[in-house]
Structure formats: C-alpha cells, structure tokens
Z-matrix of the N, CA and C atoms (Angstrom, degrees):
N
C 1 1.438
C 2 1.522 1 109.17
N 3 1.326 2 114.16 1 149.13
C 4 1.446 3 117.83 2 -177.43
C 5 1.526 4 110.23 3 -79.60
N 6 1.329 5 113.63 4 155.84
C 7 1.449 6 120.50 5 -179.77
C 8 1.542 7 110.31 6 -64.39
N 9 1.310 8 117.89 7 -38.06
C 10 1.456 9 123.13 8 179.63
C 11 1.523 10 110.99 9 -62.79
N 12 1.334 11 115.86 10 -43.16
C 13 1.461 12 120.95 11 179.03
C 14 1.526 13 110.28 12 -62.02
N 15 1.297 14 117.71 13 -44.87
C 16 1.466 15 122.90 14 -179.35
C 17 1.544 16 109.96 15 -64.05
N 18 1.330 17 117.13 16 -40.80
C 19 1.467 18 119.76 17 178.81
C 20 1.528 19 110.24 18 -65.23
N 21 1.333 20 117.04 19 -40.62
C 22 1.468 21 121.27 20 179.07
C 23 1.525 22 110.23 21 -62.64
N 24 1.311 23 117.62 22 -42.98
C 25 1.457 24 121.39 23 179.28
C 26 1.529 25 110.79 24 -63.52
N 27 1.300 26 117.02 25 -39.70
C 28 1.461 27 121.71 26 179.91
C 29 1.523 28 109.87 27 -64.64
N 30 1.328 29 117.62 28 -42.39
C 31 1.466 30 121.84 29 178.72
C 32 1.526 31 109.73 30 -62.93
N 33 1.314 32 117.66 31 -42.87
C 34 1.466 33 121.73 32 179.51
C 35 1.523 34 110.83 33 -61.38
N 36 1.310 35 116.18 34 -45.70
C 37 1.467 36 121.00 35 179.94
C 38 1.530 37 111.35 36 -63.02
N 39 1.301 38 117.12 37 -43.68
C 40 1.468 39 120.95 38 -179.10
C 41 1.527 40 110.20 39 -65.21
N 42 1.347 41 117.68 40 -46.39
C 43 1.460 42 120.85 41 179.62
C 44 1.529 43 111.46 42 -63.18
N 45 1.312 44 116.20 43 -41.46
C 46 1.467 45 120.68 44 177.24
C 47 1.510 46 111.03 45 -60.93
N 48 1.305 47 117.72 46 -43.25
C 49 1.457 48 122.01 47 178.73
C 50 1.511 49 111.74 48 -63.97
N 51 1.325 50 117.40 49 -40.19
C 52 1.471 51 121.69 50 178.59
C 53 1.537 52 110.56 51 -65.47
N 54 1.320 53 115.88 52 -42.67
C 55 1.468 54 118.88 53 -179.89
C 56 1.535 55 110.07 54 -63.26
N 57 1.310 56 116.98 55 -41.04
C 58 1.473 57 121.09 56 178.84
C 59 1.516 58 111.03 57 -65.02
N 60 1.323 59 117.19 58 -41.16
C 61 1.462 60 121.64 59 -177.31
C 62 1.528 61 111.92 60 -69.26
N 63 1.336 62 117.82 61 -24.67
C 64 1.463 63 120.61 62 -176.16
C 65 1.531 64 112.78 63 -89.01
N 66 1.305 65 118.44 64 0.62
C 67 1.455 66 120.28 65 177.70
C 68 1.527 67 109.59 66 -62.64
N 69 1.347 68 115.96 67 137.80
C 70 1.447 69 120.17 68 -177.84
C 71 1.521 70 109.40 69 -88.22
N 72 1.311 71 116.26 70 108.94
C 73 1.457 72 121.24 71 179.52
C 74 1.514 73 112.67 72 -91.46
N 75 1.330 74 118.79 73 -2.52
C 76 1.454 75 121.48 74 -175.54
C 77 1.525 76 112.33 75 -69.59
N 78 1.333 77 118.96 76 -21.17
C 79 1.462 78 121.07 77 -177.42
C 80 1.515 79 112.78 78 -99.51
N 81 1.325 80 118.34 79 1.66
C 82 1.450 81 120.06 80 -179.93
C 83 1.528 82 109.79 81 -77.18
N 84 1.319 83 115.26 82 134.11
C 85 1.442 84 121.83 83 -179.57
C 86 1.544 85 107.86 84 -106.84
N 87 1.286 86 118.14 85 136.31
C 88 1.466 87 119.52 86 178.85
C 89 1.522 88 110.24 87 -59.90
N 90 1.304 89 116.11 88 143.83
C 91 1.466 90 122.00 89 -179.63
C 92 1.525 91 109.28 90 -82.23
N 93 1.308 92 116.61 91 82.14
C 94 1.452 93 122.46 92 -178.76
C 95 1.505 94 108.69 93 -128.61
N 96 1.317 95 116.68 94 105.69
C 97 1.469 96 121.93 95 -179.23
C 98 1.521 97 111.75 96 -100.08
N 99 1.281 98 118.00 97 17.08
C 100 1.461 99 121.66 98 -174.52
C 101 1.514 100 112.22 99 -53.50
N 102 1.320 101 117.70 100 -49.75
C 103 1.462 102 120.54 101 -177.66
C 104 1.516 103 111.27 102 -68.70
N 105 1.328 104 117.10 103 -38.53
C 106 1.467 105 121.34 104 -178.65
C 107 1.515 106 110.24 105 -65.85
N 108 1.316 107 117.66 106 -35.02
C 109 1.456 108 121.43 107 -174.15
C 110 1.520 109 114.13 108 -91.95
N 111 1.315 110 119.06 109 12.40
C 112 1.459 111 121.72 110 179.70
C 113 1.531 112 111.08 111 -56.04
N 114 1.318 113 118.34 112 -38.72
C 115 1.467 114 120.57 113 -177.50
C 116 1.520 115 111.42 114 -62.39
N 117 1.328 116 118.12 115 -27.89
C 118 1.458 117 120.96 116 -178.72
C 119 1.521 118 112.29 117 -75.02
N 120 1.302 119 117.67 118 -10.87
C 121 1.454 120 120.88 119 177.99
C 122 1.528 121 112.10 120 -84.64
N 123 1.317 122 116.71 121 -14.17
C 124 1.456 123 121.29 122 178.33
C 125 1.530 124 108.57 123 -72.51
N 126 1.300 125 117.66 124 119.70
C 127 1.455 126 122.49 125 -177.06
C 128 1.529 127 113.30 126 -62.64
N 129 1.344 128 117.22 127 -20.45
C 130 1.455 129 120.90 128 -178.74
C 131 1.523 130 112.63 129 -86.29
N 132 1.324 131 117.90 130 -9.56
C 133 1.464 132 121.91 131 -179.44
C 134 1.512 133 109.64 132 -95.75
N 135 1.340 134 117.62 133 133.29
C 136 1.457 135 119.84 134 179.36
C 137 1.521 136 112.06 135 -71.65
N 138 1.308 137 115.61 136 141.89
C 139 1.464 138 122.35 137 175.93
C 140 1.531 139 107.30 138 -125.98
N 141 1.325 140 115.51 139 163.70
C 142 1.458 141 120.82 140 -174.82
C 143 1.522 142 112.54 141 -57.60
N 144 1.322 143 118.03 142 -34.02
C 145 1.451 144 119.23 143 -178.17
C 146 1.532 145 112.48 144 -71.89
N 147 1.317 146 117.70 145 -11.76
C 148 1.440 147 121.02 146 178.83
C 149 1.532 148 112.01 147 -91.33
N 150 1.332 149 117.37 148 -7.26
C 151 1.453 150 119.38 149 -179.74
C 152 1.522 151 109.54 150 -63.71
N 153 1.295 152 115.95 151 135.24
C 154 1.464 153 121.06 152 -178.55
C 155 1.516 154 109.36 153 -71.92
N 156 1.299 155 114.66 154 154.63
C 157 1.467 156 120.09 155 179.92
C 158 1.528 157 111.26 156 -94.38
N 159 1.334 158 117.44 157 26.46
C 160 1.456 159 118.24 158 177.15
C 161 1.534 160 109.52 159 -82.10
N 162 1.286 161 115.91 160 153.69
C 163 1.469 162 120.26 161 -173.24
C 164 1.513 163 112.88 162 -65.99
N 165 1.321 164 118.93 163 -33.29
C 166 1.461 165 119.74 164 -177.47
C 167 1.536 166 111.86 165 -69.11
N 168 1.339 167 117.64 166 -39.79
C 169 1.471 168 119.45 167 177.53
C 170 1.514 169 111.75 168 -70.84
N 171 1.329 170 116.95 169 -39.12
C 172 1.474 171 119.95 170 176.51
C 173 1.513 172 110.78 171 -62.26
N 174 1.301 173 116.83 172 -42.06
C 175 1.470 174 121.08 173 -179.97
C 176 1.516 175 110.53 174 -67.31
N 177 1.316 176 117.47 175 -38.97
C 178 1.474 177 121.40 176 178.06
C 179 1.521 178 110.10 177 -61.85
N 180 1.327 179 117.68 178 -48.24
C 181 1.465 180 121.03 179 178.53
C 182 1.528 181 111.28 180 -63.54
N 183 1.328 182 117.21 181 -38.85
C 184 1.460 183 121.63 182 179.41
C 185 1.530 184 111.44 183 -63.33
N 186 1.317 185 117.09 184 -43.42
C 187 1.468 186 120.65 185 179.68
C 188 1.515 187 111.89 186 -65.15
N 189 1.319 188 116.44 187 -40.25
C 190 1.475 189 120.26 188 178.68
C 191 1.526 190 109.43 189 -66.85
N 192 1.331 191 117.72 190 -45.94
C 193 1.466 192 121.44 191 178.49
C 194 1.519 193 110.02 192 -58.28
N 195 1.310 194 117.93 193 -44.48
C 196 1.464 195 121.81 194 -179.80
C 197 1.536 196 111.01 195 -60.67
N 198 1.330 197 116.99 196 -42.32
C 199 1.481 198 120.21 197 179.86
C 200 1.520 199 110.66 198 -65.45
N 201 1.332 200 117.21 199 -38.83
C 202 1.469 201 120.88 200 -178.90
C 203 1.523 202 110.20 201 -68.97
N 204 1.320 203 117.06 202 -47.83
C 205 1.469 204 121.44 203 -176.62
C 206 1.519 205 110.91 204 -67.86
N 207 1.317 206 117.84 205 -30.43
C 208 1.457 207 122.22 206 179.84
C 209 1.535 208 111.74 207 -65.19
N 210 1.339 209 116.69 208 -26.10
C 211 1.464 210 121.77 209 -179.31
C 212 1.540 211 108.99 210 -83.11
N 213 1.310 212 116.29 211 99.30
C 214 1.470 213 121.76 212 -175.95
C 215 1.522 214 112.96 213 -75.41
N 216 1.314 215 118.39 214 -5.24
C 217 1.472 216 119.78 215 176.07
C 218 1.520 217 111.53 216 -80.69
N 219 1.324 218 117.14 217 -13.79
C 220 1.467 219 121.21 218 179.63
C 221 1.519 220 111.03 219 -82.44
N 222 1.312 221 115.37 220 151.72
C 223 1.480 222 120.86 221 -178.94
C 224 1.526 223 110.89 222 -75.51
N 225 1.308 224 115.36 223 169.80
C 226 1.463 225 121.42 224 176.71
C 227 1.523 226 110.18 225 -61.06
N 228 1.338 227 117.56 226 -40.13
C 229 1.464 228 120.79 227 176.46
C 230 1.516 229 109.89 228 -57.78
N 231 1.305 230 117.12 229 -45.14
C 232 1.469 231 121.03 230 -179.05
C 233 1.523 232 110.94 231 -64.27
N 234 1.315 233 117.93 232 -38.73
C 235 1.449 234 121.65 233 178.92
C 236 1.521 235 111.80 234 -65.67
N 237 1.332 236 117.26 235 -20.22
C 238 1.470 237 120.98 236 -174.86
C 239 1.531 238 113.43 237 -110.69
N 240 1.318 239 118.95 238 19.66
C 241 1.466 240 119.03 239 177.61
C 242 1.520 241 109.62 240 -64.24
N 243 1.337 242 115.14 241 157.12
C 244 1.464 243 120.89 242 177.26
C 245 1.515 244 108.56 243 -81.63
N 246 1.321 245 114.79 244 133.15
C 247 1.454 246 121.96 245 176.37
C 248 1.516 247 107.10 246 -121.42
N 249 1.324 248 116.53 247 111.58
C 250 1.456 249 121.26 248 -178.30
C 251 1.536 250 108.43 249 -112.25
N 252 1.323 251 116.54 250 113.94
C 253 1.465 252 121.89 251 179.61
C 254 1.532 253 108.90 252 -104.54
N 255 1.314 254 115.61 253 127.87
C 256 1.465 255 122.01 254 178.82
C 257 1.500 256 109.09 255 -139.19
N 258 1.327 257 116.71 256 111.72
C 259 1.459 258 121.61 257 176.52
C 260 1.531 259 112.21 258 55.59
N 261 1.312 260 117.81 259 39.68
C 262 1.454 261 122.72 260 177.91
C 263 1.514 262 115.31 261 85.73
N 264 1.328 263 117.43 262 -8.23
C 265 1.470 264 120.77 263 175.73
C 266 1.515 265 109.26 264 -97.84
N 267 1.305 266 116.32 265 147.29
C 268 1.467 267 121.00 266 -175.49
C 269 1.514 268 109.69 267 -124.28
N 270 1.338 269 116.50 268 135.42
C 271 1.455 270 122.34 269 172.62
C 272 1.520 271 107.34 270 -115.56
N 273 1.332 272 116.92 271 131.38
C 274 1.446 273 123.45 272 178.89
C 275 1.528 274 107.79 273 -107.50
N 276 1.332 275 117.26 274 129.64
C 277 1.465 276 121.91 275 -179.55
C 278 1.512 277 109.96 276 -136.63
N 279 1.323 278 115.40 277 155.08
C 280 1.449 279 120.99 278 172.82
C 281 1.510 280 112.60 279 122.19
N 282 1.329 281 115.73 280 173.05
C 283 1.459 282 120.51 281 -178.53
C 284 1.529 283 112.14 282 -87.03
N 285 1.328 284 115.76 283 145.85
C 286 1.459 285 122.54 284 172.13
C 287 1.530 286 107.73 285 -132.89
N 288 1.311 287 117.68 286 167.39
C 289 1.471 288 122.07 287 -173.56
C 290 1.522 289 113.53 288 -81.26
N 291 1.341 290 117.22 289 -26.53
C 292 1.472 291 118.34 290 -173.86
C 293 1.530 292 110.84 291 -155.23
N 294 1.332 293 114.21 292 167.58
C 295 1.474 294 119.57 293 175.05
C 296 1.530 295 110.86 294 -63.49
N 297 1.347 296 116.90 295 -33.05
C 298 1.453 297 120.37 296 179.16
C 299 1.527 298 110.40 297 -63.59
N 300 1.337 299 117.18 298 -41.20
C 301 1.470 300 119.50 299 177.04
C 302 1.530 301 110.87 300 -64.95
N 303 1.306 302 115.13 301 -41.92
C 304 1.467 303 120.31 302 179.72
C 305 1.531 304 109.52 303 -57.64
N 306 1.315 305 116.63 304 -46.65
C 307 1.466 306 121.38 305 -179.40
C 308 1.534 307 111.62 306 -68.32
N 309 1.328 308 116.42 307 -39.46
C 310 1.467 309 120.11 308 -179.51
C 311 1.534 310 110.90 309 -63.69
N 312 1.316 311 116.99 310 -41.85
C 313 1.466 312 120.12 311 -179.30
C 314 1.524 313 110.45 312 -68.51
N 315 1.320 314 116.45 313 -42.37
C 316 1.472 315 119.37 314 177.98
C 317 1.525 316 110.00 315 -61.02
N 318 1.309 317 116.14 316 -41.18
C 319 1.472 318 120.83 317 -179.69
C 320 1.527 319 110.88 318 -63.03
N 321 1.331 320 116.95 319 -43.78
C 322 1.461 321 120.68 320 179.71
C 323 1.539 322 110.25 321 -64.42
N 324 1.316 323 117.34 322 -40.45
C 325 1.472 324 121.02 323 178.25
C 326 1.511 325 110.53 324 -65.36
N 327 1.328 326 117.67 325 -41.09
C 328 1.457 327 122.03 326 -179.47
C 329 1.530 328 111.24 327 -65.85
N 330 1.329 329 117.58 328 -34.83
C 331 1.473 330 121.12 329 177.29
C 332 1.528 331 110.66 330 -61.17
N 333 1.331 332 116.11 331 -36.21
C 334 1.470 333 120.54 332 -177.22
C 335 1.536 334 110.91 333 -85.86
N 336 1.328 335 117.38 334 -48.04
C 337 1.468 336 122.06 335 -171.30
C 338 1.526 337 113.20 336 -94.33
N 339 1.323 338 117.99 337 -18.19
C 340 1.459 339 121.63 338 -174.66
C 341 1.531 340 109.14 339 100.21
N 342 1.322 341 116.09 340 141.70
C 343 1.468 342 121.28 341 -171.95
C 344 1.524 343 113.33 342 -58.59
N 345 1.317 344 119.22 343 -37.39
C 346 1.460 345 121.49 344 -178.09
C 347 1.511 346 114.10 345 -81.02
N 348 1.333 347 117.00 346 0.19
C 349 1.472 348 120.81 347 -174.70
C 350 1.531 349 112.49 348 -108.87
N 351 1.321 350 118.25 349 13.37
C 352 1.471 351 121.18 350 -176.74
C 353 1.512 352 110.11 351 -120.20
N 354 1.307 353 115.65 352 126.25
C 355 1.461 354 122.40 353 174.08
C 356 1.532 355 106.80 354 -110.20
N 357 1.335 356 116.58 355 115.61
C 358 1.455 357 121.81 356 -174.76
C 359 1.522 358 110.03 357 -96.86
N 360 1.321 359 116.10 358 107.51
C 361 1.471 360 122.14 359 175.45
C 362 1.522 361 111.23 360 -112.65
N 363 1.333 362 116.29 361 22.74
C 364 1.467 363 120.50 362 178.34
C 365 1.517 364 109.64 363 -67.61
N 366 1.321 365 116.40 364 148.25
C 367 1.459 366 121.69 365 -178.96
C 368 1.525 367 109.31 366 -124.97
N 369 1.305 368 116.40 367 135.27
C 370 1.465 369 121.11 368 176.39
C 371 1.541 370 106.58 369 -77.68
N 372 1.330 371 115.56 370 119.71
C 373 1.456 372 121.59 371 -178.71
C 374 1.512 373 109.21 372 -69.70
N 375 1.349 374 117.49 373 140.97
C 376 1.454 375 118.83 374 177.84
C 377 1.522 376 110.41 375 -65.40
N 378 1.323 377 116.72 376 146.94
C 379 1.458 378 121.76 377 179.22
C 380 1.497 379 111.27 378 -65.92
N 381 1.329 380 116.07 379 152.97
C 382 1.469 381 120.89 380 -177.54
C 383 1.496 382 109.83 381 -92.87
C-alpha cells in the first residue's frame, strides 16, 4: 500500500474518532417508558397483543391505519398510535402532538369503525 493511502486512512480514522467523542450526551434521556405505560398494566384495558387474529378486526385496524398514515399533516407520533380492534370496537392509544391530532385520528377511526365503536385513549404529549 502506498504511503499516501495509509496517511489518508489515518486522517479519516482520527477525524471520525474526534467527531464521535464530541457528541453531546448530556441531553440524552434514558429510554424508560414505565410511567407512560402504566395504563397497559390494567387487565381491563385492551392492548395490541389482545387483538384477535380474525380477518375482520385485522382489516378494520388496517383501514384505520391507512387513513391515518395517508394524512401527511399528522406528526410521526400520530402516524404511530396504537390501534386495537376487538370484535368491531377500536381503542386508540398513544401520544400525539396536539388536541387537533387527537380529534383528527378519532374522526378517521370513527369513519371506518362507526362513531359508537371508537374509544379514544390518545394523550397529548407535553411540549418539549
């Protein structure tokens, strides 16, 4: 190998190491959702693992997810809410950015499942 190539590789490694060392770790928050997920420990509350594997509930959840994701005005959090379909009833869970998003998602779910079949447990996340 040429001396120039080796010097270039050394420079790349040193610069890469410096960039990695300068990352600010002071603002990283531990990934602990324990407090947020307390509601999922209640045996009376539906969770995603309780959703039946029947085709009608899967299709219902799929149609609602498609309607939510199709709306590009919604945040990433809104696109990723939990949709639990059980026997034609739908429970919505998770954080959203605003009351408007919460209402928009509930509205989209009600269009698919029917207004009386949607339980909205979405929570507006506190601002950063």
